[in-house]
N, C-alpha and C positions, 0 to 999 in steps of 0.2 A: 504494500500500500504506500502511496505517496501522500504524506500527511502535511496539511497546511501549506500547500503550494504557494510560494511567495513571489509576488511581482516585484522585480527589482526597483530600487530607487534610482531613477534614470534621468531626472531633470536636474541639470546643473543650476544652482541658485547663487545669486549674488547677495549683497546686503539687503535684508528684507525684514519685515515683521512677520516671521513665520509662526504659524499656529503651533502651540504646544497644548495638547488636550489635557495634560495633567498639571500645567504650570500654576493653575489657579485652584486646583482641588485641595481643599484644606488650607488654603492661603488665609492667614489671619487678618489680612488687610480688610478694613471695613468697606462696605459699599455705600456708606453715608445714607442709610435708609433703604428699606426693601422695596420702595415704590418708585424707583428711578425709571424714567422714560427716555429712551434714546431715539432721536429723530434723524432719519437718513434721507437725503435728497438724491433722487435718481432721475436719469434722463428720460425714462419711459415707464409706462405701467406694465404690469404683468399681462400676459395674454390669457393664462389660465393657471390653476394650481393643482391640476391632476398630473402627477409626475410622469405618467405614461403617455400623456398627450401634448407634451411641450417640447420645445427645443430652444427657446429664446432665453437669453441671460437673465432678464428680469424675473421671469417665472421660475427658472431653475434655482436661482439663489434663495428665493423665499421658500421654495419647496425644501431646500436643503436644511432649513431651520426647523421645518415642521415634521419631515419624514426621516426615516432611517432605513438602512439596508441590512442585508445579512452580514456584510463586511463593509469596512470603510477605509479610506486612505489615511496613512499616517500624517501627523501634523504638517510636516514640511516636505513631503514626497508623495509618490504614488505607490509606495509600499502598502500592501494590504494588511489590515489588522481586523480582529474580531469586532463586531458591533452587536447586531441582534443574534448572530450565531457565535457561540463561544468557541467552537472548533469545527473542523471538517476533515474529510479524507476523500481521496479519489482512487478508483480501482486501477489495476495495472494497465488496462487498455486506455485509460484517460477519458472514459465516457460515462461513468457513473460517479456522481459526487454526492456525498452524504454530509448533511449539516446538522449539528447539535445545537439547539436553540437556547437562548437565555431564558431562565424561568422568571415568573413573577412580573413580567412586563405587561402594561395595559395601554391601550389606545387612549387618545384624549377623550373619547366618548365613554370610557369606563369599561369597554369590552376587552376581553383578554387577547393578548398576542399569543399565537400558537402556530403549530404546523399548518392547520387548516387556513389560517390567514395568509401564510406564505403561498400555499397552493392557489388560493383565490387570487392573490395579487398578480401571479404569473399567468394563470389560466385565463383570466379575463382579457389579457393581451394576446396570449398564444392561440386560443381557441375561438375561431370566428362564430361558433354556435353557442358560446357562453352567454348566459342571459345578460351579463353586464359588459359584453364586448362592444367597443365603439370602432368605427372605421378609420379613425384618425390617430391611432396609437403610433406616434411619430417615429419611434426608434426601434420598434420590435423587429421589423424586416432587416434593418441594417445590423443590429447588435445581438439579437436573441432568437432568430428564426431556426437555429440549429437545435434548440431545446425541444426534445420529443415528448417528454413526460415529466410531470412534477407530482410527487406522491408524499402523503403524510405517512410516516412509518411508526407513528405514535404521536402523542401530544406535543413533543418537543424534538422530533426528528423528521427531517425532510430529505428525500432522495430525489435528485435531479438527473434524468437521463438525457444525454446529448447525442446527436446523431454521429458525431465523429470527434476525435481528439481536437481540442480547440485551445491553443496556448493562451489567448487573452481572456479566457472565460472568467477566472476569479476577479480579475481587474474590472471586467465588465459588470460584475455583480455589485461593485462599489459605486457604479454610476447611478445618477438620479432616476432613470426609468425603472430600475430594479427596486425602487422604494416599496416598502410594505405598507399597504393601505388598509384601513378598517373595512372589512367586508360589510359590517352593519351599516356604515355610513354610505358606502357606494350603493347598497341596495336601497337605502332610504332616499338618497338624492338623485340617483341615476345620472343622467348627463350633467346635472347641475352640481355634481361632486366637485367639479373644477372650481366652484365658487364656495364650497363648504368642505375644504380639505380636512381630513382627520388622519393623523399619523401617530407615531410614538415618540417624536423628537423632543428636544429641550424647550421648544416653543410650540404653542398651540394657536391656531387661527382664531382671530377675534372678529374682524370686520373688513369689508372691502367697499370703498366708494370709488367705482371705476373712474379713471382719469384724475383722481385726487389722491387717495391714500389706501394703503393696506396696513392693518394693525395686527400684530401677533403678540401674544402674552406668554409669560413664563409658565411652563408646565409644572405645576406644584407637585404632581405625582410622578415626576420623571424618575426612571430607574437608576440613573446616575446622579452626579452632583447637579444641583439645580443651576440654571442660568443666574447671573448676577443681577441683570436688570429685569424689572418686572414686565416692561412693555417696550416694543420697538414699533415705531411708526415709519413706514416707507412712503415718502411723499413723491408724487409725480411732478417734477419740475423740468419740463422739456428744454427750457432756455438755459444754456450753460452759464451765462453771466448772472442770471437770476439765482442759480444754485450757489454761485460764489458769494453773491450779496447776502443770501440767506445764511450761508456759513459764517461769513464775517460778522453778521449782526446777531448771531446766536439763534436764529430761527430753526436752523438744523445743526446737528452735531457732526455729521459726516456728509460729505458730498462726493459723488462719483462724476467721472468724465469732465473734469475741469479742462477748459480749453488749453491746449499745449502752450500757447503764448502767455498764459496767465500762471503757469506753474512756478515761475521765478518769483512772482508776487506772493504766492502762498509760502514759498520757502523763506522769504524775508519777513513775513508777517509775524509779529510777536505772539499772537494768539492762536496761530494755526501751524500745522505741520503736515508734511507729506508722508504717506506710507506707500511703499512700492516693493514689487517682487517681480523677478523674471518668471514669465510663464511660457508654456509651450503653445504657441499660436502661429497663425499665418494670415496675412491679408493678401488678397489676390484679385486680379482682373480675369474673369473667366470668359472665354470665347465660346459661343454656341456652335459646336463642331458639326452639328447636323444642318446648319444653315449656310448657304453660300454667302460670302466667299470664305467663311471661317472653317469650312470643311476641307480647305486646301492647307496643308501643313506649311507651305512656303509663305502663305499670307500670315499664318500664325507666327512664323519666325519673324516676319517683318514687323508685326505688332510688338513683339518682344524687343526688337532693336529700337523701336520708336519711343518706348516709355523710359523716361529718365527717373530713376528711383532716388537718386541722391537728394534732390530738393524735397521730395516727399518725406524722406527720413529726417532731414535736417529742419525743415520748416513746419511740416504738419505734426510730426512726432517730437519735435524739439530735441532730437538726438536720443530719445528714449526708445529706440528701436534700432535694428540692423537690417540692411537690405536682404531680401529673400531671393534665392536662386532656385529653390525647389519647394516642394510641399512640406518637408519636414524641417522643424526648427533645429538650429545647431545643438541645442541642449539635449535633444532626444537621441537615444541610442539608435544606431544604424543610419544616422545622418551621413550623407555622402558629400564631401566638400568639392570633389573634382568632377562633378557632372558638367554637362555642356551648359555654358553660360552665354548670355546674349548681352554684351556691353551696349551701352547707349550709343547708337550709331544711326542717326536720322538719315544720313546720305545713303547708307546701305538699305535702310527700310524703304526709302523712296525708290531706289533702283529696282528692288523686288516688286513693289507695287506697280511701278510703271511698266515693268515687263508683263505683269498679269493684265494690266489694262490693254496693252498692245495685243495680247493673246485673246482679248475679249472675254477674259475670265473675271474681270473686276470692273464694276461701274463706279467710277470716281465721282459721279454726280449724285449717286444715291446717298441718302442720309441714314446713318446707322443709329440704332437706339441703344444707349448705355443706361441700364437700370441701376439706381443708386438708393441705398437706404438713407433716410433722413436721421435716424437715431444713431448717436455715437455708440461705438462698441470699444472694448478693450483693444481689439486689433485694428479698429478704425476710429480714432478719436474725433476726426472731422471728415466724415465720408464725402460730403459735397466738395470740400476743398481738394481732397485727393482726386475726385472725379474731374474737377476743372483742370487740374494739372494734366491729367491723362487726355482730356478733351483737346487741350492746346497742343500736346505732343502729337496726337493723331492728326490734327489739322495741319501741323507743320509738315507732315509727310503726305498730305493730300486727301485724307479721309475726313468726311464731314460727319460729325457726331452730335446727336441731341441727347441731353440728359433727361432721364425720367426719374425724378426724385420723389419717393413715396415713403409713407410710414412703414415701419418694419413689417407689420403683418401683410400689408399690400405688396411689399417688395418680395417677401417669401412666396406669396401666391403667384405673382407674375413670373418669377424666376423658375419656380418648380413647374409651372405650366409651359415653360420654354418660350415665353413671349420675347425674350431679349435677343439682341445680337451680341451684346457684351453685357456683363454685369459685374458690379463691384461687391465683393463679399469677403468673408473670412471665416476662420475656424479656431476655436480654442479647445485644447485637449480635454476630452472627457476622462481619459486615463493616460497612463504613461507608455502605452504601447503604440508602435508605429502603425499597426493595423487600424487604429482609430483615425489616422489621417489618410493613409493610402487606400484602404479598402472602402472606407465610408465616402471619401470625396472623389475617388478616381477609378473605382471599379465599375465595369460596365453593367453589372447587375443593377446598378443604381440609375440606369437611364430610363427606367419606367417612370412615366409621369406620375406625380404624387408627392409625398413628403420627403423623397430621397434627396441626398445632398450633392449629387454629381451635377453641379451647375453647368458644366461644359458639355454634358451628355457625351462624354468621352468613352470610346470603345477601343480596346486592344486586347485581343485574345491571349497574347503572351503575358501581358501584365496581369490579366485575370488569373491565369494559371499560376504565376509566381505568387500572387497574393493569397490564393487559396491554399497552396502548399505550405506557405509560411504560417498560416493559421494552424496547421495540423501537426507541426513538429515542435517539440519542446527543446530542441537543440538550439541554443542561443546563437552559436556561431553560424549555423546554417540559416537561421532566420535573418541574420545580418546580411549574409551573402545574397539571399533572395530579395530582400528589400532594397539593397543597393543596386542590384541589377534592374529592378523595376524602376528605380529613380532615373537610371540612365535612359531607359526607353521613354519614360514620361517626359524627361527633359528634351529629347529629340522631337517627340510628337507635339510638345508645346501647347497643350490645351489651355494653359493659363499664362498670364504674366505674373509670377510671384512677386509681391511688392515688399513686404516687411514682416519682421517678427518683433513684437513690441512687449513692453512691460505693463503690468497692471499698476495703476497709480490711483490712490484714493486720498482725498484731503480730509482732515478732521480738526476739530478744535483741540487745544492742548490737554483739556481735562479728560478726553477720551483715552482710556487705558486698555491695553491688551486687545486692540483691534487686530484681528488675526487674518492675514491674507494667505491663501493657499496657492500652490503652483498651478492648479487647474482653473485659476482666475475666479475663485469664489471667496467671499468673505464669510467666515463663520462667526456668529455673534454669541455663542454660549458662554464665553469667558469675558466679554467686554463689560466695562463698567465706567461710570462717570466719577472722576475724582474731584467732587465738589460738594 
């Protein structure tokens, strides 16, 4: 038996406020009263709070305070640790996993957490005939479709049968879609469970005023050490300058997505400070490879030569990023530094495009649509500014581009439906496995229209084979070889212009203590308190 299969800590971290799950447990420092309220200013509202039906950062981060998984990531890495499961083992074939659950845990609605709840949480996503199945479980196809059966072997034992050995399996179980939900609450609320979430986490859902605020409260019956603050209010403040003004004036205690050009102001402000951490992410310009002229690899090469990444990194990210040359960030294992690169070379790009025009394979008078999200993300702190740099770069080589700037939900819908010629997007690691970038974002199984993440609709049979085999071997050296070979092929096919790998930066007032940022670009609030 292979016991407690461990996902390696593979993200290289710089100076940061890394989470320590135990740093505050039993800490004698007072919290200055048990009724503290922390107010957080965020650039967008959540879309929903059903962890199986979401993929946006705003929804995910709040769900991570409310729900828990069988396993969780360590404080400052993607190493897997026990959470609702105390221990586990996998059989010699790597296809049957047995989890032994934590006793005495209750959901926020008072119902017991047990093996049946785990089976319910997975089966409602896995089984299309389940009474509580919904058609929009966003991650199941990408991350969990290999699960064949989930069974309760007793009140506190769960056995999961998967169709084949799958090296990233345990790491995937620490991701938010594998959160354990209250069966009673899902049955009670049905589709509306997304607005009445019930989990086992350190905070419980209190209220939601869409477009205004979400309130969560301390779970007084939590199985572990209770959260320090009683209440957290997540306020929706779309305008970045208004968020900074609210932070400076004390209307909020924490502010996300400060404009890059205002970070220096925060650094110098006597009442404020920046918290930052290196995260595994990538921002990219995707070309719709099923639409002419972007179905032509030489045109895609030209677009890569046309885009100047240096001003994007220096001006938009204010240096808090590095240029990207492929889908994997440098901190992630199996990153390949010597893949084919496309230096900024507008003359070369123009020559390629002029050749295509002469061959009547490119209409230089056509206007191409570049879809852009309006909401800032960790990987895109100012999406419209990045898009305008790219628009100017492409116009310089003869391509006319119109920007379609939409709110995040509309952007998701348009891109997933393939309406775009080009689109600006990005990805932050759900776990520390390269599979989470390469398979999710660039495997051709994802070209089905729907919630999948392959925004370029890129197909390559060899890449598909390499990524599939890499999932099925536990040999780390072999997986590195396979992933690096895939990166070479992807670099040549150039379905993207990789743009940047950035840091997560959060601003807070000085009295906010133990604000804990994690390498998967999530802030965990169970240990935070106000020193006032």
